[in-house]
Backbone as CSV, one residue per row, in Angstrom:
resi,resn,N_x,N_y,N_z,CA_x,CA_y,CA_z,C_x,C_y,C_z
1,MET,-39.948,125.811,18.261,-39.619,126.641,19.430,-40.911,126.956,20.184
2,SER,-40.979,126.540,21.428,-42.165,126.742,22.265,-42.041,128.048,23.035
3,SER,-43.165,128.560,23.502,-43.123,129.706,24.409,-42.869,129.219,25.833
4,ILE,-42.466,130.132,26.693,-42.258,129.793,28.103,-43.561,129.286,28.718
5,ALA,-44.668,129.958,28.414,-45.959,129.546,28.978,-46.329,128.143,28.505
6,ALA,-46.095,127.853,27.232,-46.414,126.526,26.710,-45.517,125.462,27.331
7,PHE,-44.247,125.785,27.533,-43.326,124.849,28.169,-43.787,124.523,29.587
8,LEU,-44.185,125.537,30.360,-44.645,125.306,31.731,-45.953,124.522,31.734
9,ALA,-46.827,124.795,30.760,-48.068,124.027,30.655,-47.776,122.567,30.349
10,GLU,-46.769,122.319,29.517,-46.390,120.941,29.204,-45.852,120.231,30.442
11,LEU,-45.151,120.958,31.304,-44.627,120.368,32.537,-45.728,119.987,33.515
12,ALA,-46.933,120.527,33.325,-48.017,120.299,34.291,-48.340,118.827,34.450
13,GLY,-48.044,118.010,33.450,-48.260,116.579,33.597,-47.368,115.947,34.638
14,SER,-46.216,116.562,34.895,-45.263,116.057,35.888,-45.110,116.970,37.087
15,VAL,-45.501,118.234,36.929,-45.454,119.218,38.013,-46.868,119.786,38.158
16,PRO,-47.713,119.199,39.003,-49.109,119.657,39.106,-49.180,121.023,39.796
17,TRP,-49.190,122.078,38.982,-49.097,123.429,39.535,-50.196,123.711,40.559
18,GLY,-51.399,123.201,40.329,-52.488,123.433,41.262,-52.355,122.683,42.569
19,GLY,-51.421,121.726,42.638,-51.207,120.976,43.864,-50.272,121.638,44.843
20,ALA,-49.669,122.767,44.465,-48.789,123.493,45.389,-49.565,123.956,46.606
21,ALA,-48.866,124.133,47.713,-49.506,124.611,48.940,-50.101,125.995,48.726
22,ASP,-51.185,126.277,49.439,-51.851,127.563,49.247,-51.025,128.739,49.756
23,TRP,-49.976,128.468,50.540,-49.097,129.540,51.022,-47.873,129.728,50.112
24,ASP,-47.743,128.875,49.113,-46.535,128.832,48.305,-46.688,129.680,47.048
25,PHE,-45.558,129.925,46.385,-45.588,130.545,45.058,-44.900,129.619,44.081
26,THR,-45.630,129.192,43.032,-45.047,128.379,41.979,-45.472,128.931,40.625
27,GLY,-44.786,128.471,39.587,-45.062,128.962,38.243,-44.131,130.104,37.866
28,LEU,-44.534,130.872,36.864,-43.698,131.962,36.355,-43.645,133.102,37.364
29,GLN,-42.435,133.470,37.787,-42.267,134.521,38.786,-41.687,135.791,38.192
30,LEU,-40.870,135.664,37.174,-40.300,136.815,36.481,-40.351,136.542,34.978
31,GLY,-40.635,137.551,34.184,-40.507,137.422,32.741,-41.822,137.382,31.997
32,ASP,-41.699,137.144,30.686,-42.824,137.174,29.755,-43.093,135.761,29.257
33,GLY,-44.251,135.199,29.625,-44.586,133.849,29.213,-44.719,133.665,27.724
34,ALA,-44.913,134.759,26.974,-45.075,134.654,25.527,-43.737,134.531,24.790
35,ARG,-42.631,134.771,25.488,-41.326,134.694,24.819,-40.964,133.248,24.503
36,PRO,-40.217,133.019,23.416,-39.820,131.646,23.058,-38.788,131.087,24.030
37,VAL,-38.739,129.767,24.123,-37.772,129.118,25.001,-37.080,127.994,24.243
38,GLN,-35.753,128.036,24.234,-34.943,126.970,23.651,-34.019,126.345,24.684
39,ARG,-33.555,127.159,25.643,-32.608,126.673,26.656,-33.160,126.994,28.042
40,VAL,-33.121,125.990,28.909,-33.613,126.146,30.275,-32.511,125.733,31.241
41,ALA,-32.209,126.595,32.201,-31.291,126.254,33.285,-32.106,125.811,34.493
42,VAL,-31.611,124.814,35.198,-32.299,124.292,36.378,-31.382,124.453,37.581
43,CYS,-31.929,125.023,38.658,-31.153,125.204,39.877,-31.989,124.811,41.084
44,HIS,-31.287,124.618,42.186,-31.946,124.318,43.460,-32.494,125.600,44.074
45,GLU,-31.691,126.634,44.042,-32.055,127.923,44.632,-31.325,129.026,43.873
46,VAL,-31.937,130.199,43.779,-31.332,131.297,43.021,-30.343,132.029,43.927
47,THR,-29.137,131.480,43.998,-28.074,132.056,44.810,-27.255,133.045,43.986
48,GLU,-26.313,133.714,44.657,-25.394,134.607,43.946,-24.602,133.845,42.888
49,ALA,-24.165,132.619,43.221,-23.394,131.824,42.269,-24.239,131.440,41.059
50,VAL,-25.499,131.121,41.286,-26.386,130.766,40.168,-26.596,131.973,39.257
51,VAL,-26.828,133.136,39.829,-27.053,134.324,39.009,-25.802,134.666,38.203
52,ALA,-24.634,134.522,38.815,-23.394,134.779,38.075,-23.255,133.832,36.894
53,ALA,-23.607,132.559,37.083,-23.548,131.595,35.979,-24.552,131.955,34.889
54,ILE,-25.719,132.426,35.285,-26.749,132.832,34.320,-26.268,134.036,33.505
55,GLU,-25.657,134.995,34.176,-25.168,136.180,33.474,-24.066,135.827,32.479
56,ALA,-23.259,134.804,32.825,-22.163,134.413,31.935,-22.662,133.680,30.693
57,ASP,-23.777,132.969,30.812,-24.316,132.184,29.690,-25.839,132.154,29.828
58,PRO,-26.530,133.216,29.431,-27.963,133.334,29.728,-28.823,132.327,28.969
59,PRO,-29.663,131.565,29.681,-30.690,130.761,29.030,-31.925,131.629,28.786
60,ASP,-32.960,131.040,28.247,-34.227,131.758,28.104,-35.022,131.748,29.409
61,LEU,-34.874,130.652,30.161,-35.655,130.450,31.380,-34.784,129.800,32.435
62,LEU,-34.878,130.281,33.667,-34.275,129.631,34.826,-35.408,128.966,35.602
63,LEU,-35.318,127.651,35.780,-36.317,126.899,36.539,-35.707,126.538,37.887
64,SER,-36.252,127.107,38.954,-35.713,126.930,40.293,-36.664,126.094,41.138
65,TYR,-36.096,125.288,42.008,-36.937,124.570,42.983,-37.460,125.556,44.029
66,HIS,-36.583,126.272,44.690,-37.013,127.246,45.703,-37.468,128.554,45.055
67,PRO,-38.504,129.190,45.603,-38.865,130.531,45.123,-37.733,131.527,45.405
68,LEU,-37.597,132.508,44.530,-36.670,133.613,44.783,-37.365,134.689,45.597
69,LEU,-38.502,135.167,45.118,-39.274,136.198,45.824,-40.408,135.499,46.566
70,PHE,-40.208,135.292,47.865,-41.202,134.579,48.661,-42.027,135.541,49.506
71,ALA,-41.353,136.469,50.167,-42.067,137.494,50.931,-42.559,138.585,49.982
72,PRO,-43.609,139.305,50.368,-44.058,140.431,49.528,-42.905,141.388,49.239
73,THR,-42.798,141.835,47.983,-41.666,142.647,47.532,-42.133,144.042,47.169
74,ARG,-41.511,145.049,47.769,-41.875,146.446,47.509,-40.955,147.106,46.497
75,GLN,-39.776,146.516,46.298,-38.844,147.132,45.362,-37.945,146.063,44.769
76,VAL,-37.462,146.313,43.553,-36.505,145.434,42.894,-35.323,146.298,42.503
77,VAL,-34.301,146.273,43.355,-33.137,147.150,43.174,-31.867,146.322,43.312
78,ALA,-30.773,146.856,42.799,-29.497,146.154,42.846,-29.056,145.954,44.285
79,GLY,-28.357,144.834,44.529,-27.837,144.541,45.856,-27.822,143.046,46.098
80,ARG,-27.181,142.659,47.174,-27.105,141.234,47.531,-28.324,140.882,48.366
81,SER,-29.387,140.487,47.686,-30.666,140.192,48.319,-31.541,139.486,47.284
82,PRO,-32.660,138.894,47.691,-33.539,138.276,46.695,-33.991,139.251,45.612
83,ASP,-34.396,140.465,46.004,-34.832,141.402,44.966,-33.655,141.881,44.120
84,GLY,-32.454,141.911,44.715,-31.268,142.245,43.917,-30.960,141.183,42.876
85,ARG,-31.136,139.923,43.247,-30.928,138.851,42.267,-32.025,138.871,41.203
86,ALA,-33.252,139.209,41.611,-34.325,139.363,40.623,-33.975,140.460,39.625
87,TYR,-33.423,141.558,40.120,-33.031,142.661,39.238,-32.007,142.188,38.212
88,ARG,-31.036,141.388,38.651,-29.990,140.915,37.741,-30.558,139.961,36.689
89,LEU,-31.518,139.111,37.075,-32.137,138.219,36.093,-32.926,139.018,35.056
90,ILE,-33.663,140.021,35.519,-34.416,140.870,34.592,-33.465,141.585,33.637
91,ARG,-32.376,142.119,34.173,-31.396,142.823,33.350,-30.772,141.895,32.310
92,ALA,-30.608,140.607,32.670,-30.038,139.632,31.743,-31.070,139.105,30.745
93,GLY,-32.339,139.471,30.928,-33.386,139.020,30.029,-33.780,137.571,30.229
94,VAL,-33.614,137.065,31.454,-33.889,135.660,31.757,-35.146,135.563,32.617
95,ALA,-36.105,134.768,32.168,-37.318,134.536,32.944,-37.035,133.541,34.074
96,LEU,-37.889,133.552,35.090,-37.729,132.660,36.244,-39.057,131.986,36.545
97,ALA,-39.028,130.659,36.682,-40.191,129.897,37.133,-39.776,129.013,38.300
98,VAL,-40.748,128.691,39.142,-40.506,127.993,40.407,-41.411,126.769,40.493
99,VAL,-40.865,125.629,40.981,-41.684,124.421,41.131,-42.054,124.122,42.588
100,HIS,-41.144,124.218,43.501,-41.291,124.045,44.949,-42.317,122.970,45.328
101,THR,-43.362,123.307,46.102,-44.247,122.265,46.625,-45.076,121.587,45.537
102,ALA,-45.232,122.225,44.379,-45.893,121.539,43.266,-45.093,120.316,42.847
103,PHE,-43.777,120.365,42.967,-42.940,119.223,42.628,-42.775,118.277,43.810
104,ASP,-42.898,118.792,45.035,-42.857,117.911,46.207,-43.954,116.854,46.125
105,VAL,-45.163,117.277,45.786,-46.314,116.368,45.807,-46.412,115.514,44.549
106,ALA,-45.666,115.825,43.526,-45.824,115.191,42.215,-45.402,113.731,42.232
107,PRO,-46.092,112.882,41.476,-45.563,111.539,41.228,-44.183,111.647,40.587
108,GLY,-43.214,110.985,41.178,-41.847,111.089,40.680,-41.143,112.364,41.076
109,GLY,-41.766,113.172,41.939,-41.204,114.454,42.353,-40.246,114.331,43.525
110,ALA,-40.100,115.431,44.269,-39.061,115.509,45.288,-39.256,114.500,46.414
111,ALA,-40.501,114.312,46.884,-40.734,113.370,47.980,-40.463,111.939,47.533
112,GLU,-40.952,111.577,46.345,-40.736,110.218,45.854,-39.272,109.972,45.519
113,ALA,-38.585,110.988,45.038,-37.158,110.834,44.741,-36.360,110.573,46.016
114,LEU,-36.723,111.240,47.112,-36.038,111.003,48.385,-36.322,109.593,48.884
115,ALA,-37.574,109.167,48.787,-37.919,107.801,49.201,-37.138,106.772,48.388
116,ALA,-37.034,106.999,47.084,-36.299,106.065,46.228,-34.815,106.054,46.573
117,ALA,-34.246,107.225,46.857,-32.826,107.303,47.195,-32.500,106.504,48.451
118,LEU,-33.472,106.404,49.363,-33.255,105.667,50.617,-33.698,104.214,50.505
119,GLY,-34.132,103.788,49.318,-34.462,102.394,49.097,-35.782,101.944,49.691
120,LEU,-36.735,102.863,49.857,-38.009,102.480,50.460,-38.867,101.702,49.466
121,GLU,-39.631,100.765,49.992,-40.530,99.936,49.194,-41.963,100.123,49.670
122,ARG,-42.912,99.778,48.808,-44.344,99.878,49.124,-44.663,101.293,49.630
123,VAL,-44.290,102.265,48.833,-44.334,103.670,49.237,-45.738,104.237,49.066
124,GLU,-46.174,105.019,50.053,-47.468,105.688,50.044,-47.271,107.166,50.381
125,GLY,-48.247,107.991,50.020,-48.213,109.395,50.384,-48.779,109.631,51.773
126,PHE,-48.281,110.666,52.433,-48.867,111.114,53.697,-48.591,112.609,53.836
127,ALA,-49.263,113.250,54.760,-49.126,114.681,55.049,-49.673,115.523,53.902
128,ALA,-51.001,115.639,53.858,-51.664,116.397,52.796,-51.395,117.882,52.940
129,LEU,-51.093,118.535,51.816,-50.922,119.986,51.789,-52.267,120.670,51.554
130,PRO,-52.475,121.848,52.151,-53.631,122.665,51.768,-53.373,123.266,50.397
131,SER,-53.901,122.644,49.353,-53.542,123.011,47.989,-54.177,124.325,47.564
132,ALA,-53.464,125.036,46.705,-53.993,126.272,46.141,-55.199,125.996,45.251
133,ASP,-55.202,124.837,44.582,-56.288,124.481,43.673,-56.512,122.974,43.753
134,PRO,-57.085,122.470,44.883,-57.211,121.030,45.064,-58.044,120.353,43.994
135,ASP,-59.074,121.024,43.498,-59.892,120.411,42.450,-59.095,120.256,41.163
136,GLY,-58.352,121.313,40.823,-57.537,121.254,39.611,-56.408,120.255,39.711
137,ALA,-55.943,119.975,40.945,-54.843,119.033,41.123,-55.339,117.604,41.285
138,GLY,-56.657,117.397,41.249,-57.185,116.053,41.415,-57.247,115.622,42.862
139,GLY,-57.370,116.557,43.784,-57.440,116.218,45.201,-56.199,116.690,45.920
140,PRO,-56.109,116.402,47.217,-54.961,116.888,47.990,-53.664,116.223,47.568
141,GLY,-52.583,116.995,47.582,-51.271,116.436,47.314,-50.581,116.115,48.622
142,TYR,-49.755,115.068,48.609,-49.065,114.633,49.815,-47.597,115.022,49.727
143,VAL,-47.155,115.808,50.697,-45.794,116.334,50.678,-44.782,115.308,51.161
144,GLY,-45.256,114.246,51.826,-44.368,113.212,52.339,-44.645,111.861,51.720
145,ARG,-43.688,110.941,51.925,-43.858,109.557,51.516,-43.439,108.674,52.686
146,VAL,-44.101,107.525,52.814,-43.763,106.567,53.868,-43.720,105.187,53.242
147,GLY,-42.735,104.397,53.626,-42.585,103.063,53.065,-41.708,102.210,53.964
148,HIS,-41.398,101.019,53.484,-40.647,100.046,54.275,-39.246,99.852,53.712
149,LEU,-38.315,99.523,54.603,-36.998,99.073,54.179,-37.094,97.632,53.696
150,ALA,-36.147,97.222,52.874,-36.136,95.838,52.399,-36.012,94.873,53.566
151,GLU,-35.284,95.278,54.594,-35.196,94.514,55.846,-34.918,95.494,56.972
152,PRO,-35.411,95.197,58.192,-35.210,96.130,59.305,-33.724,96.354,59.597
153,LEU,-33.421,97.578,60.010,-32.065,97.958,60.397,-32.107,98.623,61.758
154,SER,-30.978,98.619,62.432,-30.886,99.470,63.615,-30.892,100.920,63.164
155,LEU,-31.222,101.820,64.068,-31.239,103.236,63.710,-29.862,103.697,63.249
156,ALA,-28.812,103.196,63.898,-27.458,103.579,63.500,-27.141,103.104,62.089
157,GLU,-27.545,101.865,61.767,-27.314,101.346,60.420,-28.089,102.151,59.385
158,PHE,-29.340,102.466,59.710,-30.142,103.234,58.753,-29.578,104.642,58.584
159,ALA,-29.088,105.248,59.665,-28.488,106.579,59.558,-27.298,106.562,58.609
160,ARG,-26.521,105.489,58.618,-25.397,105.375,57.687,-25.908,105.248,56.252
161,THR,-27.031,104.551,56.060,-27.645,104.459,54.735,-28.065,105.833,54.238
162,VAL,-28.687,106.623,55.116,-29.117,107.976,54.754,-27.921,108.835,54.373
163,ALA,-26.866,108.787,55.203,-25.678,109.591,54.931,-25.066,109.231,53.578
164,SER,-24.984,107.939,53.280,-24.396,107.503,52.013,-25.244,107.950,50.828
165,ALA,-26.566,107.853,50.962,-27.464,108.195,49.858,-27.482,109.686,49.565
166,LEU,-27.252,110.506,50.595,-27.389,111.959,50.444,-26.047,112.689,50.410
167,GLY,-24.973,111.968,50.174,-23.683,112.628,50.020,-22.998,112.968,51.317
168,ASP,-23.305,112.229,52.373,-22.657,112.383,53.677,-22.778,113.798,54.246
169,PRO,-24.007,114.331,54.343,-24.172,115.670,54.935,-24.049,115.606,56.447
170,PRO,-23.796,116.730,57.116,-23.885,116.753,58.577,-25.308,116.363,58.989
171,MET,-25.422,115.427,59.953,-26.744,114.937,60.339,-26.868,114.926,61.858
172,ARG,-28.115,115.018,62.313,-28.453,114.817,63.715,-29.426,113.649,63.799
173,VAL,-29.142,112.710,64.703,-29.944,111.495,64.824,-30.404,111.343,66.269
174,SER,-31.691,111.089,66.458,-32.230,110.880,67.795,-33.334,109.834,67.707
175,PRO,-33.423,108.864,68.634,-32.636,108.697,69.854,-31.463,107.742,69.648
176,GLY,-31.233,106.806,70.619,-30.052,105.959,70.638,-30.024,104.907,69.548
177,GLU,-28.942,104.129,69.538,-28.635,103.244,68.428,-29.406,101.930,68.453
178,ARG,-30.061,101.559,69.534,-30.649,100.224,69.618,-32.029,100.129,68.976
179,MET,-32.616,101.252,68.605,-33.948,101.220,68.022,-33.920,100.554,66.648
180,SER,-34.917,99.702,66.375,-35.030,99.045,65.084,-35.904,99.885,64.154
181,VAL,-35.509,99.972,62.881,-36.219,100.770,61.887,-36.726,99.850,60.777
182,ASP,-38.014,99.927,60.495,-38.616,99.217,59.371,-39.400,100.187,58.488
183,ARG,-40.341,100.937,59.095,-41.189,101.846,58.335,-40.631,103.263,58.465
184,VAL,-40.370,103.894,57.318,-39.661,105.175,57.264,-40.534,106.212,56.576
185,ALA,-40.638,107.391,57.181,-41.304,108.534,56.566,-40.252,109.529,56.107
186,VAL,-40.488,110.168,54.960,-39.554,111.170,54.444,-40.332,112.396,53.993
187,ILE,-39.776,113.564,54.278,-40.290,114.833,53.757,-39.083,115.661,53.352
188,PRO,-38.947,116.008,52.073,-37.799,116.821,51.659,-37.891,118.233,52.211
189,GLY,-36.731,118.785,52.551,-36.709,120.169,53.024,-36.991,120.281,54.497
190,SER,-38.005,121.057,54.824,-38.338,121.365,56.213,-39.673,120.711,56.556
191,GLY,-39.623,119.507,57.158,-40.842,118.739,57.370,-41.216,118.493,58.814
192,ALA,-40.586,119.203,59.749,-40.834,118.920,61.163,-42.254,119.247,61.592
193,SER,-42.950,120.125,60.879,-44.327,120.455,61.246,-45.284,119.294,60.969
194,PHE,-44.798,118.245,60.281,-45.639,117.088,59.968,-45.277,115.880,60.822
195,ILE,-44.663,116.092,61.977,-44.295,114.979,62.847,-45.520,114.176,63.268
196,ALA,-46.597,114.838,63.639,-47.800,114.112,64.054,-48.325,113.233,62.930
197,GLU,-48.278,113.736,61.684,-48.740,112.952,60.542,-47.830,111.745,60.292
198,ALA,-46.524,111.915,60.507,-45.600,110.791,60.333,-45.851,109.712,61.383
199,VAL,-46.125,110.135,62.609,-46.463,109.175,63.662,-47.747,108.432,63.298
200,ALA,-48.758,109.181,62.844,-50.034,108.565,62.466,-49.867,107.592,61.304
201,ALA,-48.865,107.831,60.447,-48.602,106.942,59.320,-47.830,105.698,59.731
202,GLY,-47.502,105.579,61.017,-46.844,104.390,61.535,-45.349,104.360,61.348
203,ALA,-44.723,105.515,61.146,-43.286,105.545,60.889,-42.486,105.289,62.158
204,ASP,-41.412,104.535,62.008,-40.448,104.372,63.095,-39.501,105.566,63.163
205,VAL,-39.269,106.199,62.013,-38.341,107.326,61.939,-38.803,108.259,60.824
206,LEU,-38.578,109.542,61.017,-38.818,110.561,59.994,-37.483,111.119,59.544
207,VAL,-37.267,111.155,58.225,-36.073,111.771,57.646,-36.498,113.077,56.991
208,THR,-35.945,114.183,57.470,-36.282,115.497,56.931,-35.163,116.463,57.309
209,GLY,-35.435,117.769,57.268,-34.444,118.766,57.663,-35.062,119.835,58.539
210,ASP,-34.211,120.681,59.102,-34.633,121.862,59.869,-35.471,121.512,61.095
211,VAL,-35.099,120.475,61.832,-35.891,120.042,62.983,-35.393,120.766,64.241
212,SER,-36.305,121.439,64.928,-35.943,122.169,66.141,-35.899,121.224,67.345
213,HIS,-35.313,121.716,68.421,-35.218,120.952,69.675,-36.594,120.484,70.136
214,HIS,-37.543,121.386,70.192,-38.856,121.034,70.731,-39.611,120.083,69.810
215,ARG,-39.409,120.195,68.504,-40.060,119.274,67.582,-39.537,117.855,67.774
216,VAL,-38.225,117.705,67.941,-37.685,116.360,68.091,-38.092,115.770,69.430
217,VAL,-38.178,116.582,70.470,-38.671,116.082,71.760,-40.106,115.579,71.608
218,GLY,-40.922,116.327,70.870,-42.287,115.889,70.624,-42.346,114.571,69.879
219,ALA,-41.434,114.362,68.914,-41.394,113.096,68.190,-41.017,111.953,69.124
220,LEU,-40.020,112.183,69.964,-39.598,111.136,70.898,-40.708,110.794,71.888
221,ASP,-41.452,111.802,72.308,-42.584,111.546,73.210,-43.619,110.640,72.560
222,ARG,-43.698,110.686,71.219,-44.656,109.854,70.483,-44.043,108.533,70.023
223,GLY,-42.792,108.283,70.407,-42.155,107.016,70.087,-41.522,106.940,68.719
224,MET,-41.289,108.070,68.066,-40.703,108.066,66.726,-39.339,108.738,66.742
225,ALA,-38.375,108.123,66.089,-37.052,108.726,65.947,-37.063,109.756,64.822
226,VAL,-36.040,110.598,64.804,-35.891,111.618,63.767,-34.450,111.635,63.283
227,ILE,-34.284,111.704,61.966,-32.972,111.978,61.370,-33.082,113.303,60.639
228,ASP,-32.360,114.303,61.131,-32.290,115.604,60.476,-31.059,115.587,59.580
229,ALA,-31.307,115.373,58.289,-30.211,115.280,57.322,-29.978,116.582,56.580
230,GLY,-30.671,117.641,56.992,-30.458,118.944,56.376,-31.503,119.286,55.340
231,HIS,-31.762,120.575,55.186,-32.794,121.049,54.266,-32.439,120.724,52.814
232,ALA,-31.330,121.264,52.352,-30.950,121.057,50.951,-30.599,119.604,50.629
233,PRO,-29.852,118.877,51.489,-29.529,117.488,51.144,-30.752,116.598,50.960
234,THR,-31.814,116.805,51.738,-33.003,115.969,51.567,-33.793,116.353,50.320
235,GLU,-33.561,117.542,49.804,-34.203,117.959,48.559,-33.397,117.562,47.324
236,ARG,-32.115,117.297,47.496,-31.231,117.083,46.354,-31.682,115.966,45.417
237,PRO,-32.127,114.782,45.895,-32.590,113.775,44.927,-33.716,114.289,44.034
238,GLY,-34.602,115.107,44.600,-35.686,115.665,43.808,-35.202,116.658,42.769
239,ILE,-34.187,117.448,43.112,-33.670,118.426,42.155,-33.001,117.703,40.989
240,GLU,-32.307,116.607,41.287,-31.690,115.826,40.208,-32.768,115.219,39.308
241,ALA,-33.882,114.791,39.916,-34.995,114.284,39.109,-35.601,115.383,38.242
242,LEU,-35.630,116.615,38.761,-36.150,117.744,37.996,-35.276,118.021,36.773
243,VAL,-33.973,117.960,36.937,-33.063,118.147,35.803,-33.350,117.106,34.724
244,ASP,-33.490,115.847,35.141,-33.768,114.775,34.180,-35.097,115.019,33.462
245,LEU,-36.091,115.496,34.205,-37.410,115.764,33.618,-37.326,116.843,32.544
246,VAL,-36.639,117.929,32.845,-36.530,119.038,31.899,-35.701,118.628,30.683
247,ALA,-34.661,117.827,30.921,-33.751,117.452,29.842,-34.428,116.601,28.769
248,THR,-35.558,115.983,29.079,-36.282,115.219,28.064,-37.081,116.119,27.136
249,ARG,-37.174,117.413,27.454,-38.032,118.326,26.700,-37.295,119.444,25.987
250,VAL,-36.129,119.860,26.515,-35.483,121.061,25.995,-34.003,121.003,26.348
251,GLU,-33.197,121.761,25.636,-31.783,121.867,25.992,-31.658,122.407,27.417
252,THR,-30.885,121.710,28.248,-30.893,121.982,29.681,-29.492,122.308,30.184
253,ILE,-29.414,123.325,31.023,-28.173,123.689,31.713,-28.338,123.284,33.175
254,ASP,-27.498,122.378,33.636,-27.587,121.837,34.996,-26.740,122.685,35.944
255,LEU,-27.428,123.440,36.822,-26.739,124.270,37.811,-26.885,123.712,39.219
256,VAL,-27.269,122.446,39.326,-27.520,121.845,40.638,-26.242,121.753,41.461
257,SER,-25.093,121.657,40.800,-23.834,121.549,41.549,-23.521,122.814,42.338
258,LEU,-24.208,123.917,42.021,-24.011,125.164,42.789,-24.866,125.072,44.038
259,ASP,-24.360,124.333,45.012,-25.094,123.911,46.198,-25.584,125.109,47.007
260,PRO,-26.904,125.143,47.333,-27.415,126.276,48.110,-27.214,126.143,49.615
261,THR,-26.627,125.033,50.089,-26.501,124.827,51.528,-25.631,125.923,52.144
262,PRO,-26.148,126.673,53.127,-25.342,127.730,53.734,-24.400,127.219,54.814
263,TRP,-24.525,125.941,55.201,-23.694,125.363,56.266,-22.511,124.646,55.664
264,ARG,-21.359,124.807,56.265,-20.156,124.097,55.824,-19.444,123.485,57.029
């Protein structure tokens, strides 16, 4: 029986904690690292549904992709809110750890899982994060991946490939259908702030989520198309990879089916 701290240290080979963005929070967020761990639940985000499942069958540790407490917290009290969910986890005696951008940049992590799901070949990293500990992480981590399709497709054909790979989420595609796609950039989650880096990487199209009107106009001005496949759907291949990673080490409870997408 390992401790929570030892389990997280063992994950460092696959989740480079020091490679997380300097604005991010990763690692143990709630609980006592010295406590033993036998069962770990893995979730995409600590939603009300996830907390209810935890209360019904408490593991020793909940490993979440998204942070629960991201903004500075002044109180932890009952209620429907991030600090309210933190209160319920503490009351249930369940520790919480977060992987987020440490797993985005990881070999085999969220960015690479998205690239693999879309069938990209000759994949490279792009869009370096300002790491919290770049020396400890072995240099800058890349939050995105760029690679080639096995053969060029029209943008419409590639959009259908994306929809099929990601479970047919609501998508926005720009521009028109006649554009040919060969080199594809991907960033799981919210990657529109890296449009310039995707253009510099030679991408014909960027697949990510949470793209605003002005960001997509900027991409089109630079000659690059954008597919906004949604925040959670573009992260989902990485979360499934995280479940597989944890399951090789400890008894695992898969809560990924409790989809955090707020859009229906």
